[in-house]
C-alpha positions, 0 to 999 in steps of 0.5 A: 657111670662107666661099665665094668667086669665085677667078682663077687667072692661068696663063701657062704649061704648068707652070702648069696642072699646078700649078693643076689638082688645087687647082682641082678641090678648090676647085671641088668645095668650092663656090667660083667659080674663074675661069681666066685665060691667054695663048696660050702653047704647049700652054697651051690644049690642056692646058686643053681636054683636061682640060674646064676652062673658061678666058678667053684675055685675050691671044690673039695673044701675042707678045714680040719686045723688051722694049717688047712685054713690058712693053705686053702687061703693060699689056693684060693688066693693064687686062683682069684689072682688068675681069674682076675687077670684072665677076665680083666677084673675092675672091682672085687668084692665079698666078705672074705680075706682073698678080695681084700688081699688080691685087690691090694696085690693087683691094685684094682678096687676092692670092697669088703661087706661086714657085719660082724664086729672085728672083736668078734672076728679077730682071725679076719681082721689079721688075715684081711685088715692090711690089705682092705680098701673099704669095708661096707658095714651097718653104722651099728658095727664096731670095725675097730681098727678099720673105721678110718677104712669104714663106709657105714649105712643105716640098715642091715645086711639082711635087708638086702633081700628081706626087706618088703621091696625084695620079699614077699612072704607066700604061704602057698609056698610053705603048705607045699610041705605041711599044713599051716592050720597049727602054730608051727615053730622053727628051730636051727642048729648050727655047727659053730666050728667057723673060725669065730667060733672058737669057745663058743657053745650053743644048743646041746642035745639035753637042751634042744629036748627040753625046748621041744617039750616046751613047745610040743604043747603049743604047735609043730615043729620043724628043724633045720640043721647044720651039724648032724641030727641025733636020731630022736630028732629026725621026725622033725627034719625040714626038707625043703627047697633051700629058696623056700626057708624065708617063706616058711621062716615068715609064717613060724610062730618063733624062731630059736637056735644058736645062728646069728644069721638066722635070728637076724633073718627072723628079726627082719620078718618081724618072727620072735626070735631066741638064739642060744650061745656065747656071741649074746651081748657081743655083736652090735647088729644083734644088740641093735635088733634086742635093746631097740627094737626088741625083736630078737633075744640072746641068750648065753649058754650058762643060762639055760634056765633062762632060756626055757623061761624066755621061751615060755614067756613069749609063748604067753604073750597076747597077740605076739604076732602082731607085736612083733609085727609092728616092732618090725614096722618101725625098724623098717621105717628107720632102716635105707633100702640096702640093695639100692644103696649096694648097687649104687655104691658099687656102680660110682666106687670109688667116687661113693665112698668120697661122696658119703663121706663115710656116713648114710642117713 
């Protein structure tokens, strides 16, 4: 194994969680890892809390229109290019087009981690597709034109940090914030304003009010939100250290939201989850978790009555938590340790790509 200078580009809090254990493994094995970010939600807070050094190459990130997105991509490309030359980077990785673009330009090794089917993120495919060297994704992802450049593994990205080998829920963390004597429900309201969210609807104010009416009879309600909360929801707002969210999720009776990422996280923890937006039925990872393991359920935004009924049906299910923990154990027994796989794959790249012959069982 050759020691490398590795650049990890993070553009979303979910990417921090995906890479954090892999980064620690790579550093422990003697590699130099450089983390580059843009300002996005709580990403910097997470890195600081984890005591990970990083470089913010786009501290004033704003997205108003397609021109802004394109221009900021050019800015990030230029700054990553200079960084790679200065630090003699051997391998670039991230879930971003820039990692692929600069890897191609400098003829360096590059690996993109994805978990969305290409049909759902056509803008990403246009920006990165011709430059991608290797895409690594769960087996269930449909990578479209990038299939020939793909390496697939039998797992989910969220297992890189929520697998029992790396995460143990701690009830004492939850008790720092509120009493756990009553059941509680975790709600998440996403902005749905990313480039791939165009035309996607989620939980409106009216629907949120109706869901809260159903849930408040059964327990306490806590809301985490990307978007600005309406005044009537402020009393439910969850103010916590962002590193503690998965402990709180793990002991929730149910997760409900319009965020894909948190729905998958809930499934990894065996927490019943319902997502309400127009991505329902379109994403391979969530379809497998729903159709094969019955750990999450997706309902489109034009079916609110079905949404309410699903919530009520789950609430009426005897031994709900035990049933979903059994389903989780089945899922875990059939999936790999994703952190261990990614660490091995990066450290031995590009030989690792050839060795596994595009399939990990």
